N, C-alpha and C positions, 0 to 999 in steps of 0.2 A: 455294710455301716462306716467300716474307715472310710475308703472310696468318698462314702459321698459327705463324709466331715471333712476329708484332706480338700475337696471343690470346694464346699463351703465357709474353710478358712483365707482363700489363698486372699493374702492382703493387697488393699489398694500399693499403685508407684509411689503413691509419697508418702505411704508409713514405711514401704524396703527402703526408701531413700531415708527415713529416719533410723530404723533398724542399722542401715547402715552407717548412717555418722555416727551414733552412737556407739558401737561395737569400734568402727574405725579412731573415736575416742581415745578408748584404754594403749589399742597400738602407740600410738601421738603421745600420750604421757609416759609409756615406755621408752620408746624412743629417742624421747627427748632427756630422759634422766641419763638414758649410756651418753647421747652426744655430749649433752653439758659436763660431764664427770670425763669423760676422755678430751676433750678441746680445751677445758679444766688444767687438765692432770697436771699440768708446773705447778700450778698457785695450791691446788689440794694438796702436793707432797709437803712443800713449801710451810705450808700449814701443820698438817699431821704429823708429818717425820721427817723434820729441821734438823734430827741431827743423821741426817744418813749420809751415804759420798750419792752424785747427783744419779748414778745408774743402777745403784741400789733403791735411791727412794720410785725410781721410773719403777719398777720392780713392788715396791707395796702397792704405790696405788693398782695400779693394774692386776699385784690382789684383790682389792677390794672391789673388781667386777668379776671376776674369777670364782671369790672364794666365796661368795653368797649363791653361787651356780649349785652350790652340797645343798641346797636346801631350794631348787627349781625341784626337782625327784617327787620329792615330797610335798611341796607344792601341789602338783600332777595330780599323784595316787591319793589325798586327800580329797583337793578341793574338785578336780574329776567328775568320780563320780556322785560325789554330791549335786552336781549340777546333771545329770543323767536321770538322781532320784527326785529331785526336791528342782530341778527349773534352770536354764541358764539364766534369762534374771539377774535372779535375783544372786547366785554366785558373782558375776560379771559386775553387778553394785557392789557388791562388796569387797571387789580384787583392786578394783581403780582409785577405792579408798583409801585400800593399805599402800598400793602404789604409791600414790600424788602424795600421802602425809609420808611416808616415809623419804620419800627426796627433797620434800618441806624442810622436813626436821637435818636434812644435812645441813644446810643452807647456816641451823636455827644453832651447827655445836659448837663451843670456843675449841681457840686453838691451844695448841700444845703448851704450847707459849702460857697459857692461862690455866688450865688444867689437868698440866702434865698429860699421864699415858693415857687421861680417860678421856680424850677426846679419842685416839686414833680408834678406842675400844667401843664408841659412842658413833660411831660414824660406822663400823663392823654391823654395828646391831641392826643401824638403818638398812646398808647392804644386803643382810642376812632377811628382814624383812620385805624390801624389793623381790629377794629371788624367791622368796617362799611363796607371795604374793599373784609372779608371773609366770609359774610354775601352772596357775589355774587360766591366767591373764588369757593367751594366747591363741589353746582350744579352745577356748567358749566363745572367743571373738566370732574364729573363727568357723563356725558348729553355728554361730548363732545369723552373721550372715549369706553363711548357707541355709540353711536354713528357713532363712524371708525368704531370697531370691529366686526367681522360675528360673523355672529348670532350661531353661533355649537360652537367659541371657546370667546366667550362673556365671560364670566365667568370669564376663564385663563387672555386677557390680563387688563379686568378691575379690579382684585387684584391689579395690579402696580397703582391704584390709592389711595389705601395706602401705597404699597412697597412704593411710594414717600413722607408720611406720619412715616414711619420708618427708612426712609436713611433720616428726615432732621430731628428726632428725635436724634437717634444715632449720627451723628454730632456733632452737638451740643452739647450730654452730651460727646463725647469726646475732643471737641473742651473745655467745662468748666472744663473736666481731666485736660488738660494738662496746663491751666489759672492755676490751683489749685495748682498742682501737682509742678509747673513748678515757681512761683511767691512764695518769700515771704507773707505773713496776708499782712502784709502793699501793697508791690504792689500792690497783690490785689485786695484792695480794691479800692486803690486810683486811678491805670491806669488800672491794667490789666483786669480785669470782662467785658471793654469795648470793647474789640479787639472781641470774639465772634457777636459780634449785628455788627459792622462796617461788617464780611464779610459778610450780608446779601447782602450789594451793589451788590456786585459781580455776588453771583448766582442768584437775581432778575434782571440783566441784561443779563443771561444766561438763565434764564427762556422767559423773551421776545424777544428775539432773537429765538427761536425756534416755541416761538408760531405765534408768524409774520411774521412764512416762510412756515407758513401749508395753505393752504384751507380753507374753512367751512365746516364743517362735508357732509359727503355724504346725511344724513337723511334729515341737512337743506337744501342745497342745491336744492335738490330731489323737498323740497314743497314748498320753493322759488319759484322752476321752472311754479310750475302748481297752483301757485297761491297761495299756504293755509298757507301763514306764519301769524299767527295775529296780525293785524291791534290793536286791543286792547289787546294787551297782560294780562293786571291785570285783566279785569273783565271780559275777557273768566274765566281766573283761577279760580276764584269767583263761574263762573256758574259754568264751568263742571268738574272740578275735586278736589273739597272739603271735598268728602268722603274722595280718596287718598290722599290728604293732611294730615288730621286728624289721619290715619292708618300710614302714614309714618312717628307723632309724638309722636306717640304713640312710635312706636319698636326707634326712633333714642331715646328716656328716657336713655334706654338701653345702646346701643351706645358710649352717649357720658359721659356715667356717670362712661363707663371702663373704653373707653381709658381715660381722664381727670382724673380719680384715679391715672388708675397705670403710663400713659405717661408725669402726669404735676407734681400730690400732692404724688406719693409715693417716689420720693428721699427726700423732705421732713419729710416725716412720717419715715422715716429709721434712718436721722437723728438728724433731731431736738425732734421728740418722745419717740424714739424707741434705741435713743443713738448709734448706730453702727457708726461708720468708714465714712469719708463723701468717700473717696479711696477703702473701699469695699463696700458701700453700691452703687457706681457709678459702677463699675464692672461688680455688680451681675446684676445688672438691661445692661447695655452693652451684656454683654455675653447674655444673656436672649432673647433680640432684634432682635442681632444679628441671634438667632436661628427660632425668629418669618422670619428676612429677606429671608432667604432660605425657610422655607415650603409653605409663601403667597401661592407665584404664583400655586405648586400644588393645594393647596385649592382650589382656583377660577374653576384648570379644573376639581380638582372632584366635582365641581357645573354645571361645565357643563357636566359630566355624571351624574347621580342623582339629582339636584336640588337644589334649593337653600335655599325652603324653611325647606327642613330637615337638614342641617345646622346650619341654624340659629334657631334654635329650640333643637335642642341640645346643646347649646353652652346657651343660655337659661337656656336651666333647668339645664343647669351646674353652672351655675350660681349662680343660689337657692343654689343649692345643699354645692357645693364645697367654695365656698363665705370665709363661718365661719373656716373651716378647716384648707383649703391656711394663711389667717390672726393671724388663732392660729397658726401654722408654724414659717411666717415670726418673730412674736411677742415673739416666742424661743430667736432669736440673736445668733444663731451662726451660722458661714456662710452656712453648707448643708443644713440644714429649713427654712434658708432662702433664697437660691434657688431652695427649692421646692416649698415651698410658690411662689414664683411669678414668678416659671412655672409653676403652675398651671394657677394661672389668665392669663398669657401670655398667657399662648397654648388654652386656651377660648375664651381670645378679640383675638388673632389670627383668627381665624375662622370666626368671623366674618369681620373681613375689611377683610378677602379673598373673603366674600359672598361680600357685602355691595356695589360693585363699580361694581356690574353686574345686582341685584337686587332692588336695590333703583330707579332710574332715569328708568325700565322697566314698573311702574309705572303707567306713563304716556305716554299722546299724544306725539309725533313730537313737532303743534304746541303750547302747554301748557309744556312743560318739562321742560326746565330751568326757568322759571317762578314758576311754584308748587310745582321742586324739592328746590329751594333759597328758597322759605318761607316755607315751613314746616319744613328743615332741619335747618336753622337759623334760626327761633323760638323756636322750640325743645333745639336748643343746648344751648341760649339764658338763656331760666325758666332749664333747667337739667345740659350742660356740663358743662363750663366753671366757673358757683356756685360752682364746687362741690368743687375746693380745701376749699374752704370758708369758704360753710356751715360744711362741714368735719375736718375743724382746729376748726372752733369755736362750736361745740360739744364736739371733743374731750378736747379743753380747758375748757370749762363749767364743765360738765360729769366726767373726767378723766376716761372716755372709751376707752382703746387704739384699740376694737376689732369695731368703728363704720363704718369703710372703709366695710366690712366684708355685712352689716345691708343693709347703703344704698346703696351697691352693690348687694344685692338679692332682694330689695325693687322692685328697676330698672328692674332684670328683672322678676321678676313675673308678674309685669304691663303689659312687653314687647311679654307674649306667648301670651297673645289675639289678638292684632295684628297682630299678626308674623301665623299667625292662618289665617286672613282673606286676609292676601294677595296668589294674583293668582300668581301660578307659572307660569314664563318666561321663565327658561332654553329653547335655544334651539329655541324657536319663536322672531318671527321678530317683532323688533318695528320700524322700517322705514315707515311703516303707519304712514301719518300727521294729520291725524286726530283720527286712530280707538285707545282705549283703550286695550292694549297688556292683554292677559292674558283675556281681556273681548269680548262682540260681542257693544261696549259701543261708541260712534262713538261722537267729543267734537262737540260741537256746537260751530258755529263764532259765536261771542256777536255780 
């Protein structure tokens, strides 16, 4: 019966593409927020922490990225299992509204000069809402795409999840560049910095519309029709897939240290640590990210042919070997070596980004996929991803060593090698069975 349901519920390619677009839109909104927050860090510091010295102000601003990650695991624990019980689409419609509203509200908060200490408090509240909602966003979006995509092309379609990440980051960087170049410093710091945050409102509405028009995933509908969805999803996740959660946490250390170092911290590293001009650093970063956008889908398609593990393992070894040379090239401050250094790091990162959208959801069975993925991913991200800009900034400030980003990347990649080796290879393997853990003979046992 379950096999017949799976065959009948296979969507056409147009539906798959709409599902991919709806899922990737949430990732774009999330990373649009991180991008504009990182690129406009100086203006945010001036408005919310005007009395702090420059070094302390920078730490306070990056704390606005790190602190919300405290709530990210809670979001994963609550929202992920809800997605396994009530469906992926309902939870994802909620998370994209929460994320976009939180980002939009940052653009409305009066400055410290207007309302005093309530300004940073309201900023923190908005960031905490952002952190909670993203705890259930990424795991759900990855699950949504993986369960809609055909098995033989799951790598190709899964790559568009991180295409959303890069699109949101590029859009945020471009808008930040426009307001920085188009406005005087006084206008930028007075009101211009708010414009990119307000754009998050319309972006969220578009994403909500795309998601609300879709049915839930074929895999979830199959499990629901067969009576094989979880009624106690959190309990089941802890019982059934804790080894997969631990494995995912170990791998995601590398993923998130690389993502948050390159896409969130690097703009500040270039301008405030290395004293490269805002315009030059922004244009270099945008250029590298545009190249990443071009190659990410072909990398996903390549993973369909040769497997996920060879690409992930190659990227991890690459970060161990090449992070230090890349950072030393960037430290030369001339545009050509800076571009080459960023390109090396970006090239390694895009290999990971092009592969994880298909590799990580496939570690879990359908009935526990959203919950297991979200709990593991949000926990690792909270501990090692969102904290990366703050820790790197503090270490550079304390030691004066500008090579700290390289050491941090190398350590994270070295840790990730073992989890990658332990992952099952799931390329071209069906992940639609409600209870079987893909790549193994293990069954998820109902609670």
